[in-house]
C-alpha positions as CSV (number, residue, x, y, z in Angstrom):
1,X,93.3,123.1,73.6
2,X,95.7,120.7,75.0
3,X,98.3,123.1,74.6
4,X,96.1,125.3,77.1
5,X,95.8,122.3,79.6
6,X,99.4,121.7,79.6
7,X,100.3,125.4,80.3
8,X,97.6,125.8,83.1
9,X,99.3,122.5,84.5
10,X,102.4,123.7,84.2
11,X,101.5,127.5,85.8
12,X,99.6,125.7,88.6
13,X,102.7,122.9,89.6
14,X,105.1,126.5,89.2
15,X,102.9,128.1,91.5
16,X,103.0,125.1,93.9
17,X,106.5,125.3,94.1
18,X,107.2,128.8,95.1
19,X,104.5,128.3,97.8
20,X,106.0,125.3,99.0
21,X,109.7,127.3,99.0
22,X,107.9,130.2,100.7
23,X,106.2,128.4,103.1
24,X,109.4,126.9,104.7
25,X,111.4,130.2,104.3
26,X,112.6,131.0,107.8
27,X,111.0,127.9,109.4
28,X,113.2,126.3,111.8
29,X,113.2,122.8,112.1
30,X,115.4,120.0,114.3
31,X,115.8,116.8,113.3
32,X,116.7,114.5,116.1
33,X,118.2,111.1,114.8
34,X,120.1,108.1,115.3
35,X,123.5,109.2,114.6
36,X,124.4,105.9,112.1
37,X,121.0,106.5,110.1
38,X,122.3,107.6,106.2
39,X,118.5,107.7,105.3
40,X,117.6,110.7,108.0
41,X,120.1,112.9,106.6
42,X,118.8,112.0,102.7
43,X,115.0,113.2,104.5
44,X,116.9,116.3,106.4
45,X,118.5,117.7,103.6
46,X,115.8,117.5,101.4
47,X,113.8,119.9,103.7
48,X,117.0,122.4,103.8
49,X,116.9,122.6,99.8
50,X,113.2,123.5,99.9
51,X,114.4,126.2,102.5
52,X,113.7,125.1,105.6
53,X,116.5,126.1,108.4
54,X,117.6,122.3,109.3
55,X,119.2,121.4,112.7
56,X,120.2,118.1,113.0
57,X,120.7,116.4,116.7
58,X,122.0,113.0,117.2
59,X,120.7,111.0,119.7
60,X,121.6,107.6,121.7
61,X,117.9,106.9,122.2
62,X,115.7,108.0,120.0
63,X,112.8,106.7,122.2
64,X,113.3,109.1,124.5
65,X,112.6,112.0,121.8
66,X,109.3,110.1,120.7
67,X,107.8,109.5,123.9
68,X,108.7,113.5,124.8
69,X,106.5,114.4,121.5
70,X,104.1,111.6,122.4
71,X,104.6,109.9,119.4
72,X,102.3,106.7,119.3
73,X,104.6,103.5,119.6
74,X,103.0,102.0,116.1
75,X,103.3,105.5,114.2
76,X,107.0,105.8,115.1
77,X,109.9,105.9,112.1
78,X,113.0,106.3,112.2
79,X,113.5,109.7,113.0
80,X,111.6,112.3,114.6
81,X,111.3,116.3,113.7
82,X,109.6,118.9,115.3
83,X,108.8,122.7,113.2
84,X,106.0,125.3,114.2
85,X,105.3,123.1,117.0
86,X,104.5,120.1,115.2
87,X,106.5,117.0,115.1
88,X,106.9,115.0,112.0
89,X,107.9,111.5,112.6
90,X,109.7,109.6,109.9
91,X,109.6,110.2,106.0
92,X,106.7,112.5,105.7
93,X,106.6,114.3,102.3
94,X,107.4,117.9,101.6
95,X,104.4,118.6,100.6
96,X,102.5,117.4,103.9
97,X,105.0,119.5,106.0
98,X,104.0,122.5,103.5
99,X,100.3,121.9,103.4
100,X,100.4,121.3,107.3
101,X,102.7,124.8,108.0
102,X,99.8,126.6,105.9
103,X,96.8,125.1,107.2
104,X,97.6,125.3,110.5
105,X,95.5,122.8,111.7
106,X,94.9,121.7,115.5
107,X,97.0,118.7,115.4
108,X,100.4,117.3,117.7
109,X,102.3,116.2,114.3
110,X,102.2,113.6,111.5
111,X,103.6,110.4,110.8
112,X,104.7,107.9,108.2
113,X,105.2,104.8,110.0
114,X,108.3,102.6,109.1
115,X,110.4,103.7,106.4
116,X,108.7,103.2,103.1
117,X,110.5,102.5,100.0
118,X,110.5,105.3,97.9
119,X,109.6,107.8,100.5
120,X,111.5,111.3,100.7
121,X,114.9,110.1,102.1
122,X,114.0,106.4,100.6
123,X,114.8,106.8,97.3
124,X,111.9,108.5,96.4
125,X,110.4,106.1,93.7
126,X,107.7,106.9,91.5
127,X,106.5,104.0,92.8
128,X,105.9,104.6,96.2
129,X,103.0,103.5,98.0
130,X,101.7,105.0,101.6
131,X,100.2,106.5,103.9
132,X,100.7,110.2,106.1
133,X,98.7,110.1,109.0
134,X,97.9,112.8,111.2
135,X,97.3,112.4,114.6
136,X,95.6,114.9,116.9
137,X,96.3,116.6,119.5
138,X,94.0,114.0,122.0
139,X,95.6,111.3,119.9
140,X,93.0,110.7,117.2
141,X,94.3,109.5,113.6
142,X,93.3,110.6,110.8
143,X,94.4,109.9,106.9
144,X,96.2,113.0,106.0
145,X,97.8,112.2,102.4
146,X,97.8,109.1,100.5
147,X,100.7,108.7,98.8
148,X,100.5,106.2,95.6
149,X,102.3,105.4,92.5
150,X,102.7,107.9,90.2
151,X,102.7,105.3,87.3
């Protein structure tokens, strides 16, 4: 019985991995960032490895970009990405990005405020604990995904 459960789990994980890569294939993303930020490069590289076509643009005043996409001041992170009409603010995990693109909800974007330790591009620690917030086009915020320790 345990072997069957293990095999079913592995098949499900593999299917989700392939689906996420398939969703990323062909999607173009622009990442706006400060030229001196290394964690932004790590996040962008992870998205590129997942199959996104990623272009990074260094900007002197990142707040101009955040204002253009109406990212709420209290939900801002260190970089802003734009993909398929959505913004991705900060270190949004790959799983949340692929879910967003698969479901295509009526949202302005997703945000991981600040720079949480263990988030994608910030060490990817199994003890990471942070929230991914969605922001509707009307400005209403809801919890989109809770990332909690895997330990």
